[in-house]
N, C-alpha and C positions, 0 to 999 in steps of 0.2 A: 240325464245329466250326470256326468262323471267328473269329479274333481273341479267343479265349477265351470266346466266347459259345455257349450251348447252341443247337444247330441241330436236334437230334433227341432224343427221349426214348423209350427202349425200354420202360421200366417205371415205374409211379408210385412204386415203392419201390426203394431202393438196397440192395445186398447188402454188409453191413458186412464180410463175410469177404474181399471183393475188395481190401481195403486191405493185405493181406499182401504187401508189396513188399520184395524183398531188395536189388535193384540197379536203377539207372536210368542208361542210357548217357548220356554227356555231362554228368553231374552229379557234381561232386566230393564226396568223403565228408563234408566239413564241411557242405555245403548239403544233402546227403542226410539227415543226422541231423535237420536242421530240418524237412525235408519229412515224414519219418516221424513226427515229433512232432506236426505239424499233422494228419496223417492219424489219429493216435490221438485228438487232441482232437475231430475230427469224429466219429469212431466212438463216443466216450463220450457226446457230446451228441445224437447222432442219434435215439435212442429217445425222449427227452423232447420233442425238436422234432417228431417224428412224432406223438406223443400230443397235443400242443397243436394241431397242425394238424388232427388228427381232430376235436377238440372244436370248433374254429373252423368246420369244414365239416360239422358235425352227422353225423359218421361214428363217433362213440364207441359202445362196446358197452354193453349193459345190465348193470349191476352190482346184482344183487338179493341178498336174504338167503335165498332158497329156502325161505320159510316160508308165505306166504299167497297167492302167485301161482301158478296152475296152470301146468304145464309147457307146455301147448298155447299159452297166452297169452304166456308168457315167450319161447317160441321165435319168435313173430311180432312181438314188440315192436320198434318202430323209433324212433330218436331223433326227438323232436318239439319239443325245447326249444332255442332258438337264443340263449340268454343269452351264451355266450362270444363268438359273432360280434357280438352287439349291443355288448358291452363294447369290442371292437376298433373297430368301425365308428363308434360314437358319438364317440369321441375322435379318430379319424383324420379324420373329416369336418370337424373344426375347423381342420385344418392344410392350408390352401390356398396352395400356392406360386405366386406370380405372376411371378417373375423376379428380376433383379438390378438394384439401383440403382447406376448408375455416376456418379461426380461429374463435373461439367462437361457441356458440350454434345456432346462427342465420345466415342467408344468405341474408343480406339486398339488395344486388345487383342482386340476382337471378342467381348466377353462375351455380348452378346445373340445373336450368331450361333451361339456354342457351345451356349447354352441351347436355341436353336431347333432346331439340327441334331440334338440328342440328345433332343428332345421332353421336356425336364425337367418341364414343367408336367403331363405325363401319367405320367412315370416316378417322380417323387418321391412322389406319393400312394401308389403301389404299394409303394415301399420303406418308407414309414411304416406302412402296414397290416401288412407283413411283420414290421417291428420290434415292433409291438404284439402280434403273435401269438407270436413266438419270442424276444422280448426284444431282438433286434438284427437289423439287416440291414446291407448294405455297398454302397458305391459304388466301383467300380474305374475307373481312368483308363488308357487305352491308346491307341496309334496304330492306325489302320486300315491293314492291309497292302495292301488293294486300292486305297486312296486315301490317298496320303501327306499330303494337306492336311487330312484329316478326323481329328478326335480323338473317341474314344468314351468316354462316361461311362455306365457300365452298372450297374444295380442288381442285387444278388445277395441271395438269401434265405439265412437261417442254416442251413436244413436241407440245403443244398447247398454250404455254405462253412464255413470254420474260420479262426480268427485267434488270435494270441498278442499280449498287451498288453505294451508297454514302459512300466513305471511311472516310470522316470526321465525319459523324454522325453514321457510322457503321450500316446502315440500307438501305433498298431499297429506291432509290430516285424517281423511276417511274417504272411502270409495264404495261404489256399488256396481255390480255387473249382473245384468239380467241373463239368465242361462236357459230359460225354457218358457214356452207359451203353448196354448192349445190352438185348435183350429179356428177359433174366433179371435185370436190375438190377445187373449187374456193371459197375463203373466202367471206362470205356475211355479217358477223357482228363480231365485236370485242369490247372489253371494254378497254379504256385507263385510268389507275389509276395514276393521277398526284398529287403533293402535295396540290394544292388548288382546283383542279377541277377533276371531273370524267366524261368521255365522253362515252356514249353508241353510237357507230358508226355502221351504217347500210348502205348497198348498195342497191340502187334502180335503176335498169337499168344499166347505166354506170356511175352514179354519187354517191357520198358518202355524207351522212349528219350525224350529231351528235345531241344527246340530252344531253346537259350539265347539271351537277348537282354540286352545291357548296360542297366542301369538307372542313368541319369546323375543321377537325383533324389537318390540316396543315402538313400532311404526308400521303403518299399513304397507304390505309388500306390493305396492303399486307405484309405477312411475309413469309420468305423462310424456307423450310425444306431441309437442305443441309447435304450431307454425307461427312465427313472428310473435313470440311471447313478449309481453310488455309488463311494466310494473302494475298497471291498472287492469291488465288482461293476462293473468298468469297462464291461462289455457289457450292463449293465442287467438287467432282469427282465421277464417276460411279463405282459401284461394278463390273460392266462388263468392265474391263480394256482392253486395247489393247492386253496385254499379255494373258489374259483369252480368248479373241476371237481367237488369234492365236493358243493357245493350243487346243481350241475346234475344230478348223479346222484340226489340226494335228490328233486329236483323230478320227474325221470324216473320214479322208483319210485312217487311219489305219484300221478302221472297214470295209471300202469299199474294201480295198485291201484284207482283210481277206475273205470277201464275194466273191470277184472275184476269189480268189484262190480255195475256196470251190466249186464254180461253175465249174471251169476248171477241177477239179479232181473228180467231182461227177459221171462222166461217166468213166468206166474203160478204160485206155489207153493201148490197146493191139497192139503188133507188130507181124505180121506173116512173118517171113523171109523165102523166097523161095516158097511162096504160089502163086498159079495162081489167079490173080484178078477176073477171071470169076467165082471163087468158091463162091463169095459173091454176095448177091442180092443187088438191089438198096437200099433196106431198111437195112442199116447196123445194126441198133439197133435190128431189128427182127432176124437178123442172129446171133447176140451175145447171145440173151436170148432164142433162140430156144431150145426145149427140147433135140433134138439130133442134133449134129453138126459133120460133117465129111468133111475132106479135103484130097483129094488124093495126091499121090506123084507127083513131078514135072516131066518134060520130061526127066530128067537125072536119075529118079528113087530115088531121095533124098526126105527124109521126111521134110516137113516144120517145122520150129522152132517157138515156141510161146514165146514172151517176154512181160512183163507187166511193165509199169512205176509205181513205188511206189508212194503212196500218200504223198504230201508235208506236212511237219509239220506246224501246226498253232502256235507253241510255239514262234517263233520270233515275230509274230504279237501281241500275248498276252503280251509278255514281254515289247514290245514297248508301248502298251496301259497302262500297269502298270506304266512305267516310266513317261508317260505324266500325268497320274492321280496323281502321287506324286508331280509333278510340279504344278498342279492345286491346290492340297491341300496346298502347300506352299504359293501360290498366294492368296488364299481365306480364309486361316485359318480353312478349313473344314477338319474333319477326313477323311482319305482315304476310310474307310468303307462306308461313306455316299456318295461316288462317284461311288459306284457299283463295287469296286475292293476289292477282298478278298486276303489278304496277306498270305504267307506261315506260318508266325508266327503271330497269332492273337494278337492284342494289349491288354495289361493288363488294368485292371480297372483304375489304376493310370494314364496310358498314355491316355486313353480315356477322363478321367476327365480333364487332362491338356489341351488336344486339345479343349474340350468344354469351358474351362475357357478362352481361347484366344478370343473366340467369345463373351462370356458373358462380359468380360472387355470392348470390343469394343461396345457392346450394352449399357453398363452403361454410357460410354462416350457419345454415340449418344443420349441417353435418356435425358441427361442434356441439350444438344443443342436443341433437339426437344422441351423439356420442356420450354425453354426460348421463343421459337417461339409461343408455345401454350399460354403462359402467356401473351405475347404481343397481340395475337389475341383476347383472352377473355377480355383483358383490353379495346381494341378498340370496342369490341361488347358492353360492358357496357357503354362506352362513346356514342356510337350510340343510345343505348336505352334511356339514360338519356339526350342525346343531349347536351353534354358539351365537350369543348376541354380540360378541366382540368381532370387529372387522380386522382380519389379519393385516399386518402392516405392509406386507409385500403386495397386497392387492391394489394399493394406491398407484403402483407403477404400471398396472395393466391398462392398455389403451385400445379403443376400437380402431379398426383400420378401414378406411374408405378408399374406393378407387378414385383416381384423379377426375375432377369434374371437367377439365379441359383436355381436348385432344392436342397432343404435341407430336410433331413429326419425329421419326426415329433419328434423323440427322441432328435435330436440335437437342434431343435427349443425349445422344452420344457425345456431342460437343460439351454440354454442361457437365455430364458425368466425368468425362476425361479431365476437365479443368479442376473439378472439386476433388477427384481422387488424387490428383497431383498435389493439391494444396493441403489436404486434410489427411493425416495418417490414419490408416485403417478404414477410410470411408468406403473403399471399393468392396470390402467384404462385409460391411455392416448392413443391417436390414434397412436402415435409412437410405444408404447408397443404392442398394438394389431396388428399392421402391422408386428412387429418383431415376434409375435406369429404365423404368417402365415395367418391371416385373410385378405381377399380382401377388397377394399374400400367399395364396396356395402355391404359386411357382417359387416363392422365396422359401417356403417350408420344404418343398421337394428338393430345391437346390442345396439347402443346408443339410438335409438328410444324405444327399449324394456326396457332399463334401466330407461328412463324417465317415461314410462308408469307405471313401477313397483314402482318407487319412488313416483309418483303421487298417486297411489293406496294405498301405505303404509302411505302416509301423510293423505289421506282422512280417512283411517281406524283408524289412531292414533287420529285424530280430533274427530271422532265419539265416540271412547272409552273415550276420555277426557270429552266430553259433557255428556255421559251417567254417568260417575263417578260423575261429578258435580251435576247432577240431583238427584242422589241417596243421596248424602251427603247434600243436601239443607235443612236447618232447617225449622221445621213446624211453621207457623205463627198462632197466636191465632185467634179463630173465632170471628166475629163481635158481636155475641150474648152472648158471655161469659163475666161474670163480676166477680169482687172480692167479691161481697156480698155473705154471707152464704146462704144456702138453706132456704126456707121459713119454719118456724116452729122451727128454731134453733135460740138461742140467742148467741150473742157473749159474 
């Protein structure tokens, strides 16, 4: 474990009984009570976080009613429905973080460098996916003990973290992140983030000790990424709701019933009425598929009668699956077609756009909430770099930049951009205008840099031209040997 970051993982599951800690060296009793409370919060939330993670990874178990499905099929049934993962990914894909917008032409606090060194364009999407899975995730800010000039902004998942909310200040009052475990899943290290202290806690043998560090920010350097945060649920809720998990179980059972029905009717069910059982060999299948089959009359001289059970229709199963998919679409705001269901009447372009608009509106709302957390995190990172508890005034104007959640045609963008550029002075060259034109944040930065280089080249060329003109127009000064006296031999 380095700087509170997980370096090794001994087991995919953690042992909740390993949170039974009585004492931690170098931790005062007052802070120890907070740490024990955080461990209890993690212990209480871990089972549900583990369950939702299992549904997202299609590792959930088969919950049937033990009525119509044979034991042999039930034992071999494997999850084949990925609706929970679809609910998470479809919304997470609409939140594309592009960087920070810094006012002015300079970046005195190195915001771009902080974002680049922490690969926030790659880490933020992972934090968002984790938040949609478990209801929230976290970003922690800390210094790098190996490189004093580097500041770490690290995403943390909720199944390895816990936090307590401060309702009065509307922020996290304390947090805990698990950073290591052994091969049995027992916790071996964690970091406690408190308002005035940060404790790196490790277990050696059966005892715990901590490495304390003073926190000059006077607040835990941890911010939440919450989905649909509410006043009574500041850490939000999961996209994988109880309703979605129940509907996934229903869809799973429906498909297994369909499979069991197909298995039952895959072999022809034939009835020979009045036939002598001795007419069949011990290998029934060989008797049925033999090239020549013959059965004699019975002892009364009557001919045996052949009857076959017709194949059961799969239509009731497919109809039920469509009904379940419609309920999932209503629960998750996903188009039915995205759930693998094709309706008899295909949706029109307007209907598909309306369905996608529901998700894009939700993504816009979430991007505003995620943007606030990113702004808080980058502000604390600057404070760590400059080692000051005071927030610089110019950081209030720094804003996260997100890619548009809706796809707009180039023609529509061009028309809108042209009208706004005509009506608003300076709109065409502003970052707002360029973003409206469809350029990404990286493209805007490159364009601005190109414009600066072109302006500098034009200024140098203009200066060279001016100097050349002045040199040509410079008056000739008389030679030092010339005089006003007339040539020798002439009289005035």
